[in-house]
N, C-alpha and C positions, 0 to 999 in steps of 0.2 A: 526263757521260751525254748521249747524243743521242736525240731523239725522233723517230720516224718522222712523216711527212707526215700519215698518217692519225690519229695521236695529237694532233698539233698542232692540227689545225682544230676538233675539238670543245672544246678548252681555250680557244681564242680565242673561239669563239662564246660559251662560257660567261661569259667575262670581260666581254665586250660586253654581255651581257644584265644582269649584275650592275651594271654601270657605268649602264645606262640605268635600272634600277629605283632606284639611289642617287640618281641626278639627280632623278628624279620625286619621291622622298622628300623631299629637300631642298627643291625647289621648293614641295611641299605644305606643309612646316613653315614656310617663309618666308611663304608665303601666309597660313597661319593666324596667324603672329606679327603680321603687317601689319594683319590684320583684327580682332585680339583687341580686345574691348570690356570695360573693368573695371566691375563691378557697383558701383555707388555710391547713396547717398541724396541726393536732390536737393531743394533748397530754393529759394525765390524772395524777393528783397529786399523787404521790406515797408515802406510809407511812409504808409499811410493810417490811423494811430491804431488799430490792431488790438488785441484783447484778449489778454493773456497770462494763462494759467490755470495755478495751481500748486496742489498738494495737499500736506497735511501730516497726520501721525497725531496726534492729540491726545488728552488725558486729562483728564477732569473732575475738579475740585477744589473745595474748600470755599472761600467767600469768607473765612472765618476759622474758626479752631478754638480754643476756649477751655475751661478747666476752670472751671465755675461754682461758686462758693463763697458761704458766708454771711459777712457782716461782723461778726457776733457769734457767740460760741461758745454751745454748749448741747446738749441732748439732741435728737437727730433724731427727730422725731414722725411725720411722714409723707413718703412718696416716691409722687408721682403721675405716674409716666411709665414707659414700657417702652423698652428698648434697641431701636434701629431704628425708632422712632416719629417722625414729623415733627410738631413741636410748634409752634403758632402763637405769635407775639409776644405777650408779656403774660401767657400762661398760667401758673397756679401750678402749681409741680412738686414743691416741698418745703417742710416748715415745721419749726419747732423747737419744743419745749414752751415756751410763753410765759408760764407762771404767774409766774416770778420778774420777767419783764420788765413784766408788767401791774402787779404790787405796786410796782415801783419808779416807775412813772408815778403811781400813786395817792398814793404818798409825797410825791413831787415836788409834785404838785398842792395837797396839803393844806398843804404847808410854804409855797407861794407864796401860798395865799389868807391864811394867817396873817400873813405879812409884809405882805401888801397892807393888811390892816387895821390892822396896826401902824404902817405908813407914814402912813396916813391921819390916825391920831390924834396922830402926832407932828408932822405938818405943822401941825396946828391948834395944838398946844401951842407950837411954834416962832413961831408969828405972834404969840403973847402972851409972848414970850421966857421960857417956862417952862422949855424945854430948849435945850441949845446948838446952835448949827449944826453942829457936828461930830458930835453924836449923830444928828441928822437925815441928815447925809451918810452915816454908817456903815449906817443902816437902808436907805437908798436903794441902796447898794451890793449889800447882802444880798438886797435884793428882786431887783435885776437879775440877780445870780447865780442866785438860786432860778428865774427864768425860763429861764436857759440850762440849768440842771439838768433842768427839765421838758422842754424841747425835745430835750435828748440822750436822756432816758428814753423819750419818745414815738418818736424816729428808731430807737432800739435796738429798740423793740417792732416797728416797721415792718420792720427787718431780719431778723426771724424767719421772714419769709415769702420764699420765693426764687420769683421770676418770670423768664420767659424773656425776654432783652433784645432778641431778633430771631427771625425764623422760622428754627427749627433742627432739626437731624437729632440725636436723642440716641444717640450712639454707644457710651457705656459708662457703667455705674454704678460710682461709684468707692468708695462706702461702703455699708455695710448699714444698714438702718433701726434705729432705736432705740439708736444708738451716740452717745456723745458726741464732738462735732465741735469743731475750734478755729476760730478766726477765720481765713479765707483757705484753709481746707482744701477740696480739690476734692470736690465731691458728684457731679457729673455732667459728663461729657465732651460738649460741644456743638460742632456744625458749622453755620456759618452758611450756610443753603441759600435765602436770600431771592431769589437768582438763580443761575443756572448758569454757572460759571466754567470755561473750557477753557484748558489750557496746550499751547502747541506749541513745538517748536524751530525757530528761523529761521536760515538762514546769514547770516553777517555781511554778505555782498555785497547780499543782498535787503533786509535791516534798513536799511542805509546809503542805498539808493535809492529804496525804496518809500514816498514821500511820501503824505500824506492825499489830495493832489489826484489821484495816481494810482490809488489804491485805488477800483475801481468797487464792489465787494461782496466781503463775507466771510460765508460760510455754513457751518454745520455739519450733518452727517448721522450718523446712528446706524444700525447693522446691525439692531438690534431695532425701528426705526421706519422699514422701507422706504417710499419715495414721499414722506417729509417732509423738508424742508430749512429750516433756522432761521436767520435772519439773526444775525449776531454784531457786537458792537462792541468796539472797543479799550479796554482797562482800563489796563494798564501792562506794562512789560517790565524785565527785569533789566538792570542797566548793565554787568555784568561776564560775558564769554563763558565758556563751558565750557572747560576747558583742554586737553581732549582733541579734541572735535569742532568747536570754534570756532564754536558756535552760541549764540544767545541765547533765553532763555525769553520768550516773549510770552504774556500772559494776556488772554483774550477774555471777554466776557460776553453772555448771552441771558436773557430773561425766562423763569421757570420755567413750562413748559407745564403745562396743566390735565390732570388724570387720567393723568399719567405721571411715574413716579419716576426721574428721572435723578440718580444718586447719585455721590458722589465715588469715584474709582477707575474708572469706566466709560470706555470708549474712544469716540473720536468721530473722523470725518473732517472736516477743515477745508479748504474750498475757497476759494482766493483769486483773484480776478479784477483785473488790472492793466491800466489803460489807458496805452497809449504816447502819447506827445505828437504832435499832427498834423504830419507833414512830417519827422519824424525817421526815419531809416533803421535797421532792425533786421534782424539775421541771427542764426541759431543760433550759439551759442557754439562749438559742435563744428566749424563750417565754418571758423573761423580757426586757420590754422597759422603756425609761426614759421620764417623762414629761418635760414641758418646764422649771420647776424649778428644774430639775434633780433627782426628787424622782422616784423610780422604780414603776412599776405597770404591770399588765398582762391583756389580754383580756379574761375574762371568757365567756364561752358559755352557754346561757340559753336554756331552753327546746324547745324554737321556733326557735331555731339556731340564734338568735340574740346575740350580744356581749355586755359586760358591762366592762368598765374601772374598775379594782379593785387595789388599792394600796396595796403593799406587803412590808414586811421588811425581808432582806436578810442575810442569814449565810455565811458559808463557800462553797467553790466551788472548783472543781477539772478541771475546764476548759471546762467540758462537761455539768455537772448539777450543780445546785445551791440550796442550803438549803433555805427553806422558813421558818422563825420564826414567823410571824404573817401575816394574811390577807387571808388565805386559809384554806380549810378543805380537808381531804383525799377524792379521788375519784372524785373531781371536774374536769371538762373539760376545757380545754383553748386552745388558740391558740399559737402553738408552732413555727410556721414559716409562713410568709405572712401577718403579721398584721400591717406592717408599713402604709398602706393607709387605714386602718379601722377607723371608728368613732362610737360614741355611739348609738346603736341599729341597726348597719349595720348586714345584714344577711351573713352567712358564709356557705360553704359546705366543706366537708372534701375530699381532694383528697389522702391522705396517712395516715391511721390510725396509731399511734405510742403510744406504752406504754413507759413511761419514764424508762431509764435504771439508 
């Protein structure tokens, strides 16, 4: 089919306009691609012994939990405590009916006095050889055994009174009053609250690297005590990690504050401040990436906001920041997050300025 000249001219003009528009579009896309800036988080290499802060969720626990019991059996005569009560050390909280125990003490004392008089007479007779030395020895043995019997009777009498061995919280009454109890049978469950203990789960990397010299302070805060911060001290930690979380339970302690009941089971926020050694270089752990061969590197940011891949050598880490032993200098700026899609020479822009902690 042939087109007339009048038809061909508008068609050619239309194609020319379309080509021009497409060219402009391609040019604009190329220009946009070349000017693209990737949004990243920026961090600065630290070398001046800055302080790293970590927070942990903690739970208050008792220093010790025991079921207090009598060392002798008998009829429970008095219970002098209430569940939930804070009981000071040494307070009498329960007694047994002690009439049988007092009678045994009296019998043992009378028997000892009799043997003491008998021993005195026999010693006088032995000096005149009226009785044999064997008789005297047997009487002395009986006298010594009587002293032991009296001591035991007096001790059993003392055992009829149950006193609190430490500042304690009475959490549960285990028997009713006026019942017969056996030696060692629990009477009351006590929790040692002589101080406040707080347990936190600490990652294995932090536990392995946080020496006593690096710890600047450990404090606790409670939601029900706003504006109050309490210093904590290390007490102990479990030697085995949790099989699922790979964390270790660390136990911390603080004096019990006055006029506040901080009880086992309550929650706390534990704040840890660590000192980095002077002169060490530290960067966020998130800034370090691995190349195809597994070697670590970071994206350094140049003056024109372009990035350069820089190999580094790593030292210790606490799970938040990592020590750089080679490859960087203090005050260098790098990509701390968002660098997974970057390439050599890519331009970046900062969306959250961060100074490494």
